[in-house]
N, C-alpha and C positions, 0 to 999 in steps of 0.2 A: 473209576472207569470200568465198564463191564468187559467181558471177554469179547463182546461184539467189536471192540476197537483194538484188539491185539493185532500185532503185525501178522500179515498173511504169511503162510508157509510157502515154500517153493512148489509144493504139490498143488496148493490152492491157486497159485499164479499160473501154473501149467494148465490147470483145468479151465481157468477163466479165459486164457488166451485161446485155447482150443474151442471153447464155446463161441468166443467172438469171431473166430475165423469161420466156423460153421454158419453163424448168422450172416457173415459177409456174403457167402455164396448165395444166400436167399435174398438179403436186403438189397444187394446191388441190382437185382432184377425187378424190384418193385417199381411202380410208376412214380413219376414226380408228384402226382396228387396224393398218393399213399404216403410218401415221405413227408410231404407238407402236413398232412392230417396228423401224423404222429408227432411232429415237432410242435404243432399248435396244441396238441393234447398235453405235451410236457408243460407248456406255459400254463394251461388251465389247471393242471394238478399242483403246480407250485403255488399258484394263487389260492387254491383250495386248502393249503396248509394254514392259512390265516395268520393270526397274530402269534400263534404258538412258536412257529419257526423264527419269527423276529425276536421273541423273548429268549429263545435258546441262543441265537446268534449274538445277542447283546451280552449274554453271560459269558460266552466263549471268546468274544473278540474285543469287548469293552467299547464297541462302536455304539453310538446313540440310535434310538429307534427311528428317528427321522431319516438318518443316513441309510440305515438298512432297508427301510421301507422304500426309499427312492431307488436303492440299488436293486432290490427285487423287481421293481417296476421296469427298470432298465433291462434287466435280464429277460423278463417276459416279452418286452418289446423286441429285443434282439432276436429271440426265438421266432416270434411271429414275422419279423421282417425277413429273416432267412427263409421261413416257410413260404412267404409270398413270392420271393425270387425263385425258389425251387419250383413252385407250382407253375410259374410263368414259363420257365425253361430256357430262355435265351442265353442265360449265363454259361451254358455248356459249349458255347462257341461252335455250333455246328457249321461246318465248312464243306462245300461240295464243289468239286471240279469234275464236270462231266466228260465223258470219253469223246475223243476225236479219232475214230478208227481209220479215217482216210488221211490222217496227217502223215507227211513225209519229212524225213526219211523213216521215222518210226511212228507207229500209231500211239496215240495218247490214251492211257487206261482211265477208267472211271475211279476216282479216289474221293472218299468221303471221310471226314475227320470230326471227332468230338472229344470232349473231356470225359474220362471215366474214373471211378473211384479206385483207390490204391490198396485198401485193406484196413485192418484194425488199427486204430489210432490210440496211443496211450497218452492220457492227459494228466498232468500234475496240477492239483488244485493250488491256488495262490492263497497266501495268508491274509493279504490286505483286502481282498474282495471275496467274501464267503459265498456270494451268489454269482456275480458277473463274470468271474474268472475261475470258477471252481466247478462243482459237480455237474451242473447243467448250464454252465456259462458259455461264452462265445466259442471256445475250442470244441466242446462237445456239440454245440449247435451247428457249427461249421462242418464238422465231420459227418454228422447225421445228414445234413443237407447235401453233402458231396456223395453220400451213399456208403459211408464207412461206419462200422460199429465202433464203440468207444469203451476203453478200459480206463476208469478214473482211479488214480491214487489220491485218496482224500488227504487234505492237509491236516497234520496232527494238531494244529492250533484250533481247529473247529470241527472235530470229528462227528459230534452229534448233529450239528447243522447239516453236514454233508450226508449223514445217514438219512435224515429226514427228506432231503431233496432227492436222494437216491431212491427212496421208497416212492416218491411222486413219479419219478421217471419210470419205474417198473409198473406202476399203475397205468401210465400212458401206453406202455408197451402192450399190456394185457388188453386194454380197451380197444386198441387199434389193430390187434392181431399181428403184431410184429414178432419176429423171432426173439426168444428170451436173451440170447447172447448179444443182442444189439447194444446192451449196456451192462458192463461189469463194474463192480465197486469194490475197491481194495483199500485196507488201512495199512499204514507202515511208516513208522518214524525212522527206521533204520535205512541207511543209504543202500544197503544190499537189496532191499525191496525194489527200489527204483532201478537199480542196476539190472536186476533180473528181468524187469519189464522191458527195459530198453534193448537188452540183448536177446530177448526171446525171438526165435526165427519167424513167428507169425506177426510180430509187430511191424507195421509198415511206415509209421511216422510217429513223431512225438510232439506234443504241444506243452509249453512250459511258460509260466510267468513267475518271475522271482529274481533272485540275486544273480550277479554275474558268475560267482563261483559255482552255484548250483547249475545254471544253464550251460556253462562251459563244460562242466564235468559230464553232463548228459550228452552234449554235442560230441565230445571226444570219445565217449563210449560208443556212440552210434557210428562214428567214422571208423572204429576199429573192428566192427563186425565183419564176418566173411562176406556178407552182403550189406554194405552201408545203407543207412536210411536217413532221411532228413529229420532234423530237430529244429522246430520252429520255436525258439526261445526268445522271449522279450525279457531283457535283463536289466532294465533301469537306465537312468540318464540323469545328467546334471541340468539339462534343459536351460541353457544359457539365455539370458535376456540382455539385449543391447539397448542402452539408454542413450539416445542421441541428444545433442546439446540444446537444440531449440525447444524440444518438447519438455526438457527439464526446466528451461527458463520460464516456460509458460504454464506447465501442469505438473510440477514436481510433487506437490502435496496430494493431488488426486491419485497419481500412480503409486506413490509411497503407501497410501492407505489401501489401495487395491492389492498391492503386492504383500503387504503384511498379512492379509487374509489368505492369499494364495500360498504363501510359504508355510503357514501354520494350520490351514484348513485340514481337518482330519489328522491333526498332529503331524502334518508333513508326510503322511504315509501313502502318498500317491506317487506312481512312477513318473508323473509329469510335473511334480513339484519343482518350482524354479530354484535350483541350487546354486546358480551363479548369476550375479548381476554385474554388468560390465558397462562402465560409464567413463566419460572424459572429465577430468578435473575442471570444476567450474563452480560458480555460486549456486547454480541450479542443482548440481550433484550434491553440494553441501546441504541444501534444503531438503533434497530427497532423503539423504541419510538421516538428517535430524528428525524429520517427520516419521520415517520408518522406525527409527529407534524408539520414539515415543509410543508408537503403536505396539511394537513388540513387547515393551515393558509391561503394557497393560493386559496382554493376552494371558488367559488362565492356562496353566498346564493341564493335561489330561492323561489318563492311562494310555499307554501304547498297546498294540495288538496283543502282544504276549511278552513274557520276560526276556526271551531271546532277542527280540527286536529292540526292546528297551536297552538291553546290555550292549548290543552292537551299536546303537545310536550313541550312547555315552562314550564308548571306546573310540569311535570314528570322530566324533565331535572333539574329544580330548586330543586326538592325534593332530587335528587341524589347529586347534587353539594352542597346542604345545609348540608349534613352529615359531621360531623367534620373531619372524617378520609379521605375524598375524596380529591384528588389533581387534579386540572385542568392542563392537559398536554398541551393542545392547543385548540384554537377556531379560527374560521375564522377571518382574519384581515380586511375583507371587511365590509362595512356598510350593515346592514340588517334592514328590516322593520318588523312591527308587524305580518304580514302574512307569513313571510319567515322563513325557517328553519335556524338553527345556526350550521354549521358543527363544531363538537367539540369532543374531547377525554379527558377522565379523568382516574385516576388510583387509586388503593387501594391495600392494602396487602391482601394476601389470608386469614389470620386470621381475619382481619376486615370484609372481605366479608362474610365469613362463619358465623360470629357472628351477622350480620345485614341483616335480610330478606328484608329490604327496598331496598337493592341494587340488589336484584335478579329479579326485575320486568322489563318487557320490556319497553323501551323508544322508542316509534314509531316515528322515524325521524332520522336525520343525527348525531347520537351520539353513542359512544361506550365506554364501561368501561373496562380498562385493569387491570387484577388481577396479582399481583406479588407474586409468590410462592418462598419459600426458597429452596425447593427441590421437588423431584418427589412425596414424601409422601404427601406434602401439596397439590400438584396438584390433587392427588387421593382424598384427603379430600374435595376439591372443587367440584369434580365430584359427590361425595356422597351427596352434598347439592343442586344439581341442579334438577329442575323439568323436566318433559317430554318436548322434543324439536322436532321441525320439522327437524332440521339438527344439526349435530355436524361435525366439521372439524378438521383434524389433519395435521399439517405441519411438515414434518420430512424427513430426509435423510434415506438411507438404514441403516446407523449406528444407528440412532434414533429408527427406526422401529424394529430393531433386539431386542431392549430392551423394546418395547412398547406393548407387548401382553396383559398385564393386563389392561393397559390404554384403548386400543382398545376395549377390551371386556366390560369394565365398561361403556364407552360412547355408545356402541351399545345397551345397555339396556335402554337408555333414549331418543333415537332419531329414526326418521323414515328414515333418509338418512344420511349415514356416508361418508364423503368426505375426500379424501386424496390429499393434495397439490393443492388445488384449492380454490374457493370462493363459499359460499352457494347461493349467488344471481345468478339468471338465472336458471329457472326450465325447463328442456327439456321435451317436450311433447312426450311420448312414453310409450310402454307397460311396460317397466322395471322401470319407474319412480315411486317413492313413495313420494307423497306430503301429509303428515299427520304424526302424531307421537303420542306417549303416552300422556295422559292427563297431563297438560292442553293445550298442543299444539293443540290437537283436542279431540273431545268427544269420538271418537272411533278409536284408533290407528291401528285397523285391516284393515282399508280402507284408500284410498287416494283420492284426488280430482283432479288428473291429469291423462290423458291417459285412454285407454279403460277399465281398471279395475275399474274405477270410477262407471261404470254401476252397479257393483255388490252391491252397496249400496241400490239400488232400486228394487231388486228382492228377491225372496225367493224360496227354493226348493219345488217342488211338485212331489209326487210319485203317479204313476198310477199302480194299482194292478189288474191283471187278466183282462185287457181291450182288447176287440177285436181290430184288426189292424185299422179298418175303423174309430174308435173313438179316436185313438191316434193322437197327433200332429205329423207332418211329421218328426220332429227331432227324434222321438222315434220309428218310424215304421221299421219293418224288411226291409232289402234291402237298408236302408240308402238313401232314395230318394233325400236328399239334399246334400249328399256327404260330410258331416262334420265329424270331428274327434269325436269319441264316445268311452266310456269305455264299452266294452261288455264282461261280465263274467270275469272281472278283467284285460282285455287286451285292450290297446288303439288301435283302428283300424279305417280305413276310408273306 
């Protein structure tokens, strides 16, 4: 590894943050169309990297070319989707309450409000998504769309990929005439690098995708600052799946095969991997387990993202399987090496699960734990012992769902996305998607890290009272010069 990838010094971090803040003072005043042009240019330059960046990412992450090519496409779509929303402008929630000078007993002032950017955003690249949640992924795209510069700390598991994408971003900056400090790129495997970035007084917010331990450490640091800042950390999830009786009686084989793929796809290295399967004891559940076990045994192991993740997977898997009450239902029958995931499924009773918090933790990799309930009451008890999740899934027929109102309500309280008769893996990029959930799935369940709404993490409302038209932003001027949707005196209009 070259000197290019050495940990940044504190002096380099200081200089990067100062450049980012200087860029903020310029970039926040650029037009929505200028921001959108820059963000689209980033997507163009990433595509211009061609197959070379895919080959580098394959070498660094062990991910296959098809997966990486798809992820790059998703990343560029996300950039362009945010650019389109930024250019249109309505997302800024311009709100106008005009004056009533004759109102008694007190005149009503003219007040106009819109969302404005908060400042430089520090983004920590994710290990499992070298494009979509890293150097020019959704967090940087959302920050740029919001009007904020970005300081990226590259993930040490794919530094060369990150460096190539960083070069593409800098080309886009030069081509569109944006300030250089709009994007700063830092390497650092040492926790002290991340700590310095979070604690820097010019840092306004943090975006993070990764482990609970990492996200919580950054969150705690940010809360201890003299001026606390928000940390938007997506920290993983067990993504429980509830298997209702009638659907298992009718379609156990179909869903068992579907879930074998969802558990082991990408060697289980998705934050939405189904880590808990919860069903009521029945012949249908027995069939589901039998077919799932057959499928799991036939799945080939593959290298995990890096040695650290492989080691953590084996340790956490062993911790679960080491519990006296846990039964191994199946594991791959294929040979596997030290760096490879071990496709496997185990089971435990609901009472044993509820009594043992060690079984509630995420095992990041191709492993899932099946919980056997005696009846619907035990299934409800399991729900009551689950923490916040990115997703919850319910598999059920119309007959099941007619009796599942209480269950659906209970799981809706603990997740950001509630899925019916599908799999949690595969996160669609769009305005309606919610990728986030109650703590500890994320540090702030009010927001998500996918789609244009992700920009709202990096803005704040600002009200202008009694301002003359010439000093107002175009978004708030009479006559609506930008032609955006606005709320005027309580009514949405364009």
